[in-house]
N, CA, C and O atoms as CSV, one atom per row, in Angstrom:
chain,resi,resn,atom,element,x,y,z
A,1,MET,N,N,0.849,-1.197,0.021
A,1,MET,CA,C,0.002,-0.025,0.027
A,1,MET,C,C,0.876,1.225,-0.007
A,1,MET,O,O,2.032,1.174,0.414
A,2,THR,N,N,0.378,2.288,-0.475
A,2,THR,CA,C,1.101,3.541,-0.521
A,2,THR,C,C,0.141,4.691,-0.117
A,2,THR,O,O,-1.054,4.645,-0.410
A,3,GLU,N,N,0.669,5.676,0.531
A,3,GLU,CA,C,-0.116,6.829,0.901
A,3,GLU,C,C,-0.058,7.919,-0.172
A,3,GLU,O,O,-0.660,8.983,-0.028
A,4,ASP,N,N,0.696,7.626,-1.274
A,4,ASP,CA,C,0.850,8.606,-2.367
A,4,ASP,C,C,-0.478,8.719,-3.139
A,4,ASP,O,O,-0.694,9.748,-3.779
A,5,LEU,N,N,-1.315,7.792,-3.118
A,5,LEU,CA,C,-2.508,7.743,-3.898
A,5,LEU,C,C,-3.639,8.444,-3.141
A,5,LEU,O,O,-4.174,7.871,-2.191
A,6,SER,N,N,-4.006,9.620,-3.516
A,6,SER,CA,C,-5.155,10.392,-2.908
A,6,SER,C,C,-6.022,10.815,-4.083
A,6,SER,O,O,-5.555,10.962,-5.212
A,7,TYR,N,N,-7.305,11.007,-3.775
A,7,TYR,CA,C,-8.238,11.454,-4.800
A,7,TYR,C,C,-8.900,12.694,-4.448
A,7,TYR,O,O,-10.006,12.674,-3.907
A,8,LYS,N,N,-8.273,13.807,-4.730
A,8,LYS,CA,C,-8.874,15.098,-4.600
A,8,LYS,C,C,-9.642,15.378,-5.894
A,8,LYS,O,O,-9.681,14.558,-6.811
A,9,SER,N,N,-10.243,16.548,-5.932
A,9,SER,CA,C,-11.022,16.903,-7.148
A,9,SER,C,C,-10.193,16.855,-8.386
A,9,SER,O,O,-10.711,16.478,-9.437
A,10,GLU,N,N,-8.924,17.216,-8.333
A,10,GLU,CA,C,-8.059,17.207,-9.534
A,10,GLU,C,C,-7.456,15.848,-9.760
A,10,GLU,O,O,-6.926,15.607,-10.844
A,11,GLY,N,N,-7.501,14.964,-8.827
A,11,GLY,CA,C,-6.975,13.641,-8.959
A,11,GLY,C,C,-5.487,13.501,-8.633
A,11,GLY,O,O,-4.804,14.478,-8.325
A,12,ALA,N,N,-5.026,12.308,-8.707
A,12,ALA,CA,C,-3.553,11.993,-8.525
A,12,ALA,C,C,-3.053,11.639,-9.908
A,12,ALA,O,O,-3.747,10.985,-10.685
A,13,TRP,N,N,-1.823,12.084,-10.213
A,13,TRP,CA,C,-1.206,11.877,-11.529
A,13,TRP,C,C,0.079,11.133,-11.453
A,13,TRP,O,O,0.846,11.271,-10.500
A,14,LEU,N,N,0.324,10.301,-12.515
A,14,LEU,CA,C,1.606,9.641,-12.707
A,14,LEU,C,C,2.038,9.987,-14.152
A,14,LEU,O,O,1.212,10.142,-15.051
A,15,SER,N,N,3.332,10.095,-14.325
A,15,SER,CA,C,3.858,10.336,-15.705
A,15,SER,C,C,4.945,9.356,-16.058
A,15,SER,O,O,5.655,8.855,-15.186
A,16,ASN,N,N,5.073,9.078,-17.364
A,16,ASN,CA,C,6.114,8.393,-17.968
A,16,ASN,C,C,6.669,9.345,-19.059
A,16,ASN,O,O,6.290,9.281,-20.228
A,17,GLU,N,N,7.563,10.205,-18.620
A,17,GLU,CA,C,8.022,11.304,-19.498
A,17,GLU,C,C,8.738,10.828,-20.745
A,17,GLU,O,O,8.554,11.448,-21.793
A,18,PRO,N,N,9.553,9.758,-20.714
A,18,PRO,CA,C,10.171,9.293,-21.946
A,18,PRO,C,C,9.165,8.952,-23.030
A,18,PRO,O,O,9.382,9.220,-24.212
A,19,GLN,N,N,8.067,8.361,-22.606
A,19,GLN,CA,C,6.958,7.974,-23.567
A,19,GLN,C,C,5.890,9.012,-23.718
A,19,GLN,O,O,4.949,8.817,-24.486
A,20,GLN,N,N,6.005,10.150,-22.986
A,20,GLN,CA,C,5.061,11.253,-22.966
A,20,GLN,C,C,3.626,10.815,-22.665
A,20,GLN,O,O,2.654,11.266,-23.272
A,21,LEU,N,N,3.558,9.859,-21.638
A,21,LEU,CA,C,2.265,9.379,-21.171
A,21,LEU,C,C,1.977,9.827,-19.796
A,21,LEU,O,O,2.889,9.970,-18.981
A,22,PHE,N,N,0.676,10.066,-19.495
A,22,PHE,CA,C,0.143,10.457,-18.187
A,22,PHE,C,C,-1.014,9.626,-17.822
A,22,PHE,O,O,-1.797,9.236,-18.688
A,23,CYS,N,N,-1.163,9.321,-16.508
A,23,CYS,CA,C,-2.367,8.688,-16.011
A,23,CYS,C,C,-2.933,9.574,-14.884
A,23,CYS,O,O,-2.197,10.059,-14.024
A,24,GLN,N,N,-4.225,9.763,-14.917
A,24,GLN,CA,C,-4.920,10.497,-13.874
A,24,GLN,C,C,-5.881,9.582,-13.161
A,24,GLN,O,O,-6.676,8.897,-13.803
A,25,PHE,N,N,-5.820,9.558,-11.807
A,25,PHE,CA,C,-6.748,8.771,-11.014
A,25,PHE,C,C,-7.632,9.692,-10.235
A,25,PHE,O,O,-7.149,10.483,-9.425
A,26,THR,N,N,-8.977,9.604,-10.473
A,26,THR,CA,C,-9.924,10.436,-9.718
A,26,THR,C,C,-11.065,9.594,-9.270
A,26,THR,O,O,-11.350,8.540,-9.839
A,27,SER,N,N,-11.755,10.094,-8.186
A,27,SER,CA,C,-13.005,9.377,-7.745
A,27,SER,C,C,-13.988,9.503,-8.838
A,27,SER,O,O,-14.063,10.537,-9.502
A,28,HIS,N,N,-14.765,8.448,-9.047
A,28,HIS,CA,C,-15.800,8.464,-10.077
A,28,HIS,C,C,-16.963,9.268,-9.539
A,28,HIS,O,O,-17.558,8.918,-8.520
A,29,LYS,N,N,-17.287,10.367,-10.240
A,29,LYS,CA,C,-18.317,11.228,-9.754
A,29,LYS,C,C,-19.758,10.853,-10.117
A,29,LYS,O,O,-20.704,11.318,-9.481
A,30,ASP,N,N,-19.917,10.008,-11.144
A,30,ASP,CA,C,-21.276,9.684,-11.604
A,30,ASP,C,C,-21.731,8.298,-10.990
A,30,ASP,O,O,-22.478,7.552,-11.623
A,31,SER,N,N,-21.290,8.010,-9.830
A,31,SER,CA,C,-21.629,6.714,-9.288
A,31,SER,C,C,-22.086,6.932,-7.852
A,31,SER,O,O,-21.614,7.835,-7.162
A,32,SER,N,N,-23.025,6.075,-7.412
A,32,SER,CA,C,-23.466,6.093,-6.056
A,32,SER,C,C,-22.470,5.304,-5.156
A,32,SER,O,O,-22.496,5.417,-3.931
A,33,ARG,N,N,-21.598,4.506,-5.809
A,33,ARG,CA,C,-20.589,3.754,-5.130
A,33,ARG,C,C,-19.370,4.638,-4.906
A,33,ARG,O,O,-18.761,5.120,-5.861
A,34,LYS,N,N,-19.026,4.841,-3.680
A,34,LYS,CA,C,-17.912,5.784,-3.384
A,34,LYS,C,C,-16.523,5.106,-3.642
A,34,LYS,O,O,-15.495,5.784,-3.617
A,35,ASP,N,N,-16.506,3.809,-3.882
A,35,ASP,CA,C,-15.176,3.146,-4.017
A,35,ASP,C,C,-14.726,2.983,-5.444
A,35,ASP,O,O,-13.727,2.305,-5.686
A,36,LEU,N,N,-15.441,3.595,-6.440
A,36,LEU,CA,C,-14.996,3.509,-7.821
A,36,LEU,C,C,-14.063,4.623,-8.181
A,36,LEU,O,O,-14.301,5.786,-7.855
A,37,ILE,N,N,-13.014,4.270,-8.846
A,37,ILE,CA,C,-11.932,5.183,-9.324
A,37,ILE,C,C,-11.900,5.116,-10.825
A,37,ILE,O,O,-12.009,4.044,-11.420
A,38,CYS,N,N,-11.743,6.326,-11.458
A,38,CYS,CA,C,-11.594,6.397,-12.891
A,38,CYS,C,C,-10.157,6.706,-13.198
A,38,CYS,O,O,-9.620,7.717,-12.744
A,39,MET,N,N,-9.501,5.803,-14.000
A,39,MET,CA,C,-8.176,6.004,-14.463
A,39,MET,C,C,-8.212,6.453,-15.885
A,39,MET,O,O,-8.691,5.700,-16.733
A,40,ARG,N,N,-7.718,7.679,-16.221
A,40,ARG,CA,C,-7.713,8.235,-17.523
A,40,ARG,C,C,-6.263,8.309,-18.003
A,40,ARG,O,O,-5.362,8.697,-17.259
A,41,ASN,N,N,-6.063,7.920,-19.283
A,41,ASN,CA,C,-4.710,7.896,-19.860
A,41,ASN,C,C,-4.636,8.989,-20.932
A,41,ASN,O,O,-5.590,9.226,-21.673
A,42,PHE,N,N,-3.437,9.665,-20.991
A,42,PHE,CA,C,-3.213,10.719,-21.983
A,42,PHE,C,C,-1.884,10.598,-22.572
A,42,PHE,O,O,-0.954,10.134,-21.913
A,43,HIS,N,N,-1.738,11.006,-23.823
A,43,HIS,CA,C,-0.437,11.199,-24.484
A,43,HIS,C,C,-0.287,12.738,-24.589
A,43,HIS,O,O,-1.210,13.431,-25.015
A,44,TRP,N,N,0.897,13.253,-24.189
A,44,TRP,CA,C,1.019,14.668,-24.234
A,44,TRP,C,C,2.406,15.026,-24.758
A,44,TRP,O,O,3.424,14.613,-24.201
A,45,ARG,N,N,2.422,15.797,-25.833
A,45,ARG,CA,C,3.636,16.356,-26.380
A,45,ARG,C,C,3.501,17.837,-26.467
A,45,ARG,O,O,2.881,18.348,-27.399
A,46,PRO,N,N,4.087,18.576,-25.484
A,46,PRO,CA,C,3.950,20.033,-25.505
A,46,PRO,C,C,4.500,20.625,-26.815
A,46,PRO,O,O,5.445,20.058,-27.364
A,47,PRO,N,N,3.971,21.705,-27.329
A,47,PRO,CA,C,2.926,22.550,-26.702
A,47,PRO,C,C,1.495,22.116,-27.062
A,47,PRO,O,O,0.536,22.821,-26.749
A,48,ASP,N,N,1.355,20.957,-27.719
A,48,ASP,CA,C,-0.029,20.495,-28.074
A,48,ASP,C,C,-0.808,20.161,-26.855
A,48,ASP,O,O,-0.231,19.994,-25.780
A,49,ASP,N,N,-2.124,20.056,-26.981
A,49,ASP,CA,C,-3.005,19.656,-25.893
A,49,ASP,C,C,-2.855,18.148,-25.657
A,49,ASP,O,O,-2.529,17.404,-26.583
A,50,PRO,N,N,-3.091,17.700,-24.426
A,50,PRO,CA,C,-3.037,16.275,-24.141
A,50,PRO,C,C,-4.128,15.515,-24.928
A,50,PRO,O,O,-5.246,16.008,-25.079
A,51,ILE,N,N,-3.799,14.349,-25.411
A,51,ILE,CA,C,-4.677,13.518,-26.223
A,51,ILE,C,C,-5.137,12.331,-25.367
A,51,ILE,O,O,-4.331,11.488,-24.971
A,52,PRO,N,N,-6.487,12.278,-25.080
A,52,PRO,CA,C,-7.001,11.156,-24.306
A,52,PRO,C,C,-6.724,9.831,-25.029
A,52,PRO,O,O,-6.900,9.718,-26.242
A,53,GLN,N,N,-6.290,8.836,-24.253
A,53,GLN,CA,C,-6.047,7.541,-24.823
A,53,GLN,C,C,-7.011,6.477,-24.306
A,53,GLN,O,O,-6.992,5.341,-24.780
A,54,GLY,N,N,-7.845,6.831,-23.349
A,54,GLY,CA,C,-8.835,5.923,-22.825
A,54,GLY,C,C,-9.028,6.091,-21.373
A,54,GLY,O,O,-8.293,6.838,-20.727
A,55,SER,N,N,-9.985,5.427,-20.842
A,55,SER,CA,C,-10.311,5.524,-19.417
A,55,SER,C,C,-10.806,4.117,-18.962
A,55,SER,O,O,-11.203,3.272,-19.764
A,56,GLN,N,N,-10.751,3.935,-17.631
A,56,GLN,CA,C,-11.169,2.620,-17.072
A,56,GLN,C,C,-11.670,2.922,-15.678
A,56,GLN,O,O,-11.074,3.693,-14.926
A,57,LEU,N,N,-12.817,2.268,-15.350
A,57,LEU,CA,C,-13.321,2.304,-14.043
A,57,LEU,C,C,-12.791,1.112,-13.217
A,57,LEU,O,O,-12.679,0.008,-13.751
A,58,MET,N,N,-12.479,1.306,-11.983
A,58,MET,CA,C,-11.947,0.214,-11.174
A,58,MET,C,C,-12.256,0.506,-9.740
A,58,MET,O,O,-12.550,1.647,-9.383
A,59,THR,N,N,-12.193,-0.526,-8.891
A,59,THR,CA,C,-12.369,-0.367,-7.495
A,59,THR,C,C,-11.186,0.396,-6.888
A,59,THR,O,O,-10.142,0.492,-7.534
A,60,ARG,N,N,-11.303,0.912,-5.735
A,60,ARG,CA,C,-10.203,1.619,-5.082
A,60,ARG,C,C,-9.030,0.681,-4.875
A,60,ARG,O,O,-7.892,1.133,-4.997
A,61,GLN,N,N,-9.229,-0.602,-4.567
A,61,GLN,CA,C,-8.177,-1.503,-4.366
A,61,GLN,C,C,-7.424,-1.788,-5.755
A,61,GLN,O,O,-6.196,-1.826,-5.830
A,62,GLU,N,N,-8.233,-1.974,-6.783
A,62,GLU,CA,C,-7.599,-2.175,-8.104
A,62,GLU,C,C,-6.785,-0.965,-8.538
A,62,GLU,O,O,-5.732,-1.111,-9.159
A,63,ALA,N,N,-7.275,0.242,-8.208
A,63,ALA,CA,C,-6.582,1.489,-8.570
A,63,ALA,C,C,-5.255,1.572,-7.823
A,63,ALA,O,O,-4.227,1.970,-8.372
A,64,LEU,N,N,-5.316,1.182,-6.553
A,64,LEU,CA,C,-4.103,1.208,-5.733
A,64,LEU,C,C,-3.049,0.209,-6.288
A,64,LEU,O,O,-1.851,0.491,-6.320
A,65,GLU,N,N,-3.548,-0.951,-6.715
A,65,GLU,CA,C,-2.618,-1.957,-7.298
A,65,GLU,C,C,-2.011,-1.446,-8.607
A,65,GLU,O,O,-0.829,-1.648,-8.885
A,66,LYS,N,N,-2.845,-0.784,-9.396
A,66,LYS,CA,C,-2.387,-0.269,-10.673
A,66,LYS,C,C,-1.331,0.854,-10.457
A,66,LYS,O,O,-0.294,0.910,-11.120
A,67,TRP,N,N,-1.669,1.753,-9.474
A,67,TRP,CA,C,-0.769,2.824,-9.114
A,67,TRP,C,C,0.577,2.326,-8.710
A,67,TRP,O,O,1.598,2.806,-9.202
A,68,ASN,N,N,0.600,1.336,-7.792
A,68,ASN,CA,C,1.854,0.745,-7.303
A,68,ASN,C,C,2.608,0.062,-8.470
A,68,ASN,O,O,3.833,0.152,-8.547
A,69,SER,N,N,1.875,-0.620,-9.377
A,69,SER,CA,C,2.493,-1.310,-10.468
A,69,SER,C,C,3.231,-0.352,-11.436
A,69,SER,O,O,4.355,-0.599,-11.874
A,70,LEU,N,N,2.492,0.801,-11.747
A,70,LEU,CA,C,3.073,1.760,-12.589
A,70,LEU,C,C,4.308,2.394,-11.946
A,70,LEU,O,O,5.323,2.601,-12.612
A,71,LYS,N,N,4.215,2.703,-10.638
A,71,LYS,CA,C,5.397,3.284,-9.949
A,71,LYS,C,C,6.556,2.346,-9.949
A,71,LYS,O,O,7.699,2.783,-10.082
A,72,ALA,N,N,6.301,1.028,-9.801
A,72,ALA,CA,C,7.323,0.038,-9.825
A,72,ALA,C,C,8.022,-0.076,-11.225
A,72,ALA,O,O,9.172,-0.497,-11.345
A,73,MET,N,N,7.242,0.329,-12.267
A,73,MET,CA,C,7.812,0.289,-13.605
A,73,MET,C,C,8.502,1.640,-13.951
A,73,MET,O,O,8.955,1.826,-15.080
A,74,GLY,N,N,8.580,2.577,-12.980
A,74,GLY,CA,C,9.322,3.784,-13.195
A,74,GLY,C,C,8.479,5.065,-13.398
A,74,GLY,O,O,9.012,6.161,-13.571
A,75,TRP,N,N,7.182,4.885,-13.372
A,75,TRP,CA,C,6.322,6.078,-13.520
A,75,TRP,C,C,6.519,6.945,-12.296
A,75,TRP,O,O,6.773,6.418,-11.213
A,76,LYS,N,N,6.410,8.276,-12.432
A,76,LYS,CA,C,6.696,9.235,-11.359
A,76,LYS,C,C,5.375,10.009,-11.025
A,76,LYS,O,O,4.590,10.330,-11.918
A,77,LYS,N,N,5.170,10.285,-9.747
A,77,LYS,CA,C,4.100,11.130,-9.325
A,77,LYS,C,C,4.324,12.551,-9.854
A,77,LYS,O,O,5.454,13.036,-9.799
A,78,CYS,N,N,3.325,13.214,-10.348
A,78,CYS,CA,C,3.469,14.542,-10.909
A,78,CYS,C,C,2.213,15.403,-10.692
A,78,CYS,O,O,1.202,14.907,-10.194
A,79,ALA,N,N,2.272,16.632,-11.047
A,79,ALA,CA,C,1.139,17.522,-10.936
A,79,ALA,C,C,0.134,17.319,-12.069
A,79,ALA,O,O,-1.014,17.745,-11.944
A,80,GLY,N,N,0.534,16.678,-13.176
A,80,GLY,CA,C,-0.307,16.513,-14.298
A,80,GLY,C,C,-0.065,17.586,-15.366
A,80,GLY,O,O,0.436,18.672,-15.076
A,81,PRO,N,N,-0.424,17.262,-16.574
A,81,PRO,CA,C,-0.101,18.195,-17.659
A,81,PRO,C,C,-1.206,19.278,-17.834
A,81,PRO,O,O,-1.011,20.239,-18.578
A,82,LEU,N,N,-2.375,19.114,-17.140
A,82,LEU,CA,C,-3.461,20.015,-17.374
A,82,LEU,C,C,-3.609,21.047,-16.253
A,82,LEU,O,O,-3.829,20.699,-15.093
A,83,ARG,N,N,-3.488,22.266,-16.610
A,83,ARG,CA,C,-3.561,23.321,-15.624
A,83,ARG,C,C,-4.740,24.282,-15.932
A,83,ARG,O,O,-5.095,25.090,-15.075
A,84,GLN,N,N,-5.359,24.210,-17.152
A,84,GLN,CA,C,-6.405,25.105,-17.465
A,84,GLN,C,C,-7.785,24.567,-17.076
A,84,GLN,O,O,-8.788,25.256,-17.261
A,85,GLY,N,N,-7.845,23.336,-16.536
A,85,GLY,CA,C,-9.111,22.782,-16.142
A,85,GLY,C,C,-9.947,22.361,-17.344
A,85,GLY,O,O,-11.176,22.384,-17.267
A,86,THR,N,N,-9.314,21.977,-18.454
A,86,THR,CA,C,-10.007,21.637,-19.681
A,86,THR,C,C,-10.667,20.269,-19.657
A,86,THR,O,O,-11.517,19.983,-20.500
A,87,LEU,N,N,-10.301,19.434,-18.725
A,87,LEU,CA,C,-10.893,18.099,-18.647
A,87,LEU,C,C,-12.000,17.989,-17.616
A,87,LEU,O,O,-12.583,16.918,-17.449
């Protein structure tokens, strides 16, 4: 388990800068179940806008496992590429 994974309104972000990939983990807002997490994937090559690559709903436990797996593969926690609130 890690305490790095928290779900505020902007979500928690991981990046793989060499591949220009980002993952955002946020609480699923359209669900009555509080334990669902939405993982959204983006490709981002500045100065272009991030390009969505897909999304996936998962339980909080699955999200934590995915987060830890990505970090073990070298992904780094980051602030995310989106600062204008476009998503």
